C-alpha positions in Angstrom: 124.8 67.5 69.0 128.6 66.9 68.8 130.8 70.2 68.6 132.2 69.7 65.2 128.6 69.9 63.9 127.9 72.9 65.7 131.1 74.4 64.3 130.4 73.3 60.9 126.7 75.0 61.1 128.1 78.1 62.3 130.8 78.3 59.5 128.0 77.5 56.8 126.0 80.4 58.4 128.7 83.0 58.1 129.5 81.9 54.4 125.9 82.2 53.6 125.6 85.7 55.5 129.0 86.8 53.7 127.9 85.7 50.4 124.5 87.8 50.7 126.2 90.6 52.0 128.7 90.5 48.9 125.8 90.3 46.7 123.9 93.3 48.2 127.0 95.3 48.0 127.9 94.6 44.5 124.2 95.0 43.3 123.4 98.2 45.2 126.3 100.2 46.5 129.3 100.1 44.1 129.6 102.7 41.4 131.5 102.3 38.1 134.1 105.1 37.0 131.8 106.3 34.2 128.9 108.0 36.0 126.8 109.4 33.4 125.5 106.5 30.9 122.7 107.1 28.4 120.9 103.6 28.4 119.0 103.3 25.2 118.1 99.6 25.5 115.8 100.5 28.5 112.6 101.9 26.8 109.0 103.0 28.0 106.1 102.4 25.6 103.7 105.1 25.0 100.4 104.8 23.8 100.2 106.9 20.7 97.1 105.7 18.7 98.3 102.2 19.0 102.0 103.0 17.8 104.5 102.5 20.2 107.1 105.2 20.7 110.6 104.4 22.6 111.7 107.0 24.8 115.5 106.8 26.1 116.2 107.1 29.5 119.4 108.7 31.0 120.5 107.2 34.1 123.2 108.8 36.4 124.7 105.9 38.0 126.0 107.9 40.8 122.6 109.2 41.7 121.4 106.0 41.6 124.1 104.7 43.7 123.5 107.3 46.3 119.8 106.7 46.3 120.6 102.8 47.2 123.2 103.8 50.0 120.5 106.5 51.3 117.9 103.6 51.6 120.5 101.2 53.4 121.9 104.1 55.4 118.4 105.1 56.7 117.5 101.5 57.8 120.5 101.1 59.9 120.6 104.6 61.3 116.8 104.2 62.4 116.7 100.8 63.9 117.5 100.4 67.5 116.9 98.2 70.5 117.7 98.5 74.1 119.6 95.1 73.7 121.7 96.2 70.6 123.3 99.3 72.7 123.8 101.3 69.5 125.4 98.8 67.5 123.3 100.6 64.5 125.4 103.7 64.8 128.7 101.7 65.2 128.1 99.5 62.2 127.6 102.5 59.8 130.7 104.5 61.0 132.4 103.9 58.0 129.8 105.9 56.0 130.1 109.1 58.4 132.1 112.0 58.1 134.4 112.8 60.8 131.9 115.7 62.1 129.2 113.2 61.9 131.4 110.3 63.9 131.6 112.9 66.7 128.1 113.4 66.6 127.0 109.8 66.8 129.9 109.1 69.6 128.5 111.9 71.8 124.9 110.8 71.2 125.9 107.1 72.4 127.8 108.8 75.5 125.0 110.8 76.4 121.9 108.6 75.9 119.9 106.9 78.4 118.7 103.4 77.8 115.0 103.5 78.3 113.8 101.1 81.1 112.4 97.6 79.8 112.5 96.9 76.2 112.4 99.1 73.3 112.9 98.5 69.7 112.4 100.2 66.4 113.0 98.5 62.9 113.2 101.0 60.2 113.0 100.2 56.3 113.8 102.7 53.8 111.3 102.8 51.0 111.8 105.8 49.1 114.8 108.2 48.1 114.3 111.5 46.7 117.3 113.5 45.6 116.7 117.1 46.7 120.0 118.5 45.5 123.1 117.0 43.9 126.4 118.5 42.9 129.7 116.5 42.3 130.5 117.1 45.8 127.4 117.3 47.9 124.1 115.9 47.9 120.9 115.9 50.2 118.5 113.0 49.9 115.0 112.7 51.6 114.4 109.2 52.4 110.9 107.9 53.1 110.7 105.3 56.0 108.5 102.9 57.7 109.3 102.6 61.2 107.9 99.6 63.4 108.1 100.2 67.2 107.8 97.9 70.1 107.7 99.2 73.7 108.0 95.9 75.5 108.5 92.3 74.8 105.4 90.7 73.4 103.9 94.2 73.0 101.9 95.3 70.2 103.9 96.6 67.1 103.3 100.3 66.4 103.9 101.6 62.7 104.5 105.1 61.3 106.1 106.5 58.5 108.7 109.1 58.9 111.1 111.1 56.3 114.8 111.4 57.2 117.0 114.2 55.5 120.4 113.1 54.8 123.2 115.3 53.8 126.4 113.9 51.8 129.7 115.3 51.2 132.0 113.5 48.9 135.4 112.6 50.4 137.9 111.6 47.5 135.7 109.0 45.7 133.5 108.1 48.4 130.2 109.5 49.5 129.8 110.1 53.4 127.0 111.2 55.6 127.4 114.4 57.2 124.3 115.0 58.6 120.8 113.1 59.3 117.7 114.8 60.5 114.5 113.1 61.2 111.6 115.0 59.7 108.5 115.9 61.9 
């Protein structure tokens, strides 16, 4: 294959990845200025002797965005492989408070890479707000984790909760603590 075809293929792949990333960020992470919105168009039918009643639902967009951010963070924070050398923690550095950045750097510097191959893929599947104020929040993220202890080994599945502590710095929510629950 000529070099120009390889370059063109690589450029197209990068363009597709950037487009997908842009879509995901705009759909799940961005928060509008008005954080409390009463959305009357969304209704839930209730069976009331064959009559349907509409129940208005109030959605706090800041809480919804924080839930989405929690799912994204837990997926990246909890995924690791011996070949990635802690890239999972480096990739989410922009979401961390200075205290959490210091923790992550110390963790990277003091952790020993296990012999052989090891990987864990984490997916955030639920996000429940435990506490929320205008400047702090705690969210319990339910995750599904897939671990592999050797190349070609059998994948092991388990579920584990991750408690995330957020602090609002300026207009941005930052992770100030992450604790795996037993």
